[in-house]
Steps between C-alpha positions, in 0.01 A plus 500: 500500500439127544138393456299195597162333452193524720144620516405867475182708507485814283240676716193453720272222375744413219586135426800315625768489231814285483795711389879473484580868554484531878818668636704270721528674841827604659583375851525743790733454800249313719305344219532178301417421138295182498363263236122449520416131550143484634224754558200476727193679364286736706194716427732803497627406152166532315412798724813684386454399137145624481534815711859612466497569875833440683690505170780756500581500125381369166572274323468316831644172620295358784489191726510448875584166660817334372776246545833578330873423500770762555716572195690797640517655848577865567827603657341566842273195516543315834228234465502400135761344275500369144317168486273568801129448456253767616125534525261774599288776353620770265429867563202507269499738207874571492633353175854414605373296798215318319528121431311478168836527321813289461696680769409763757635665813440414864602701801652253739315656795159441340543141375514161673808284455386147420617201703418130468187562710319663201469356149552711192134491397355555849730796559280685252205470740659682793589863428186705436276304737733477798628860477154650447378304802809607691430865432140455613575314822840622612501860379120543511362293786826539701538130570843395627697234314703261713860429406538207257505170685325637810135483590292805576302496823148354448250782520140474616394721211395454141597650167210499252614449139248587231576295190711238672513263202657748253872545441538795741248348742687171534819684588311728738375190683854358519649828626227555763553148632874557501441808717310292755139583416198281436359557153145516373489515119219564257471318168248338273391160635678323213833657595480485878741208508769716333477752786510220757804345331673838530439480877160664565346380827149562369331621184167653399303542180569835334183462295269489798290808587704772671317471835560126502871549437519756780331252735749228413793733559367594842425141597826343380717772655334459838295817501749721317847387609665664199625841398670427170322452168666470162308509174713298260217494246441874455127416517416492869529860617145527641518170685849574637406843640170383646679210669748735661227747602326227703793442737576703811873559489721798424754332269320419175698446181380450146726426201385461142648438160241745360693821450260660253148514651366786712482396865327683783608352830472628857815622672472209744630260230853521364488445121793384288483467121762275344685668215736232379525679167721762669788249528804652332347846458782663694425849371191510723482493885235227497711298257801536731291376793347203318834401352668514841230288662515243219878472539446426870228248418719320244782467754261364765295278270812332356560350846137400549485339155813303581346365822171419325300750702405679177418260217466555125152455357363216294535589134411383150793470260386592153613251230760634259715808531570838347348839433193373316414267789520795740264705284256207463511427873418860591187468282417173680550674835255770401254234387515326841648177361754446780412351837851555636761768444631463141875471444651515153851400396668783311817339365770245574795596713 
């Protein structure tokens, strides 16, 4: 069996190790073997390394956001050919799909095909954030995406995005605007401009007392002209539910990226918990559902990215390249040293 180099983890809370013994994966009919070029780092990497959660096997190869070039396309691939560039987010915790190795697999239905609209580096900022936000807003809040190149009707209603300056929050703002809604986003005062740049119509301080935040939400939305709240921070459950409980309407929707905490919510509020980690877990009904929705989102978002309606995030390209730079950059991410999404070059084409 052919082997290759990459980064592995022997078990939960074990160090990252550079090895040259990772099996090179075999291409399936609708898959492509791709060469890892850039990776975008997310909090999910240190979370998986420390906890072992979401990892299907050890030694584990991890990674999430990626840009890569196709080396070999499966016999039934319709979208991808050798030499095409792709970007997106790997099904986390599944070794053969993970980008912290020389080559890995992509399923052509789950990955974006790169065009001149998106640079190689910035492609690594799109996958996890946009698709997590898409699950929250389209599958969870039941917002309706317009067709690419068409404008959604302007709605006299707001979507409230908690954590609008984070990676998922910025894409949530963009998608809500694309669907025709006005957006009110929370953030720290120092990062409010990031949410506004993403398209938020108004922002508020997520560090203010809870009652003050509730008052701002009511005032900005014109006395409660909203029924959709998304918590992209996983830290605003109490505020989100109290905000929805103050409004007098039957259709109340709450989506959150927090899929681990206990939540007691009245039946009057529809609750959706994003479980992006189920992508590719086709042996489970929830995995089949999430994977199907993500395939639909990829197909739709490709058109919206091409028109500029969905835009990649600002990023920080880490100097240098290679496995050691990835390991060092994850440590820097944990230490809070990045002000923008970190992107690391893996290897030359």
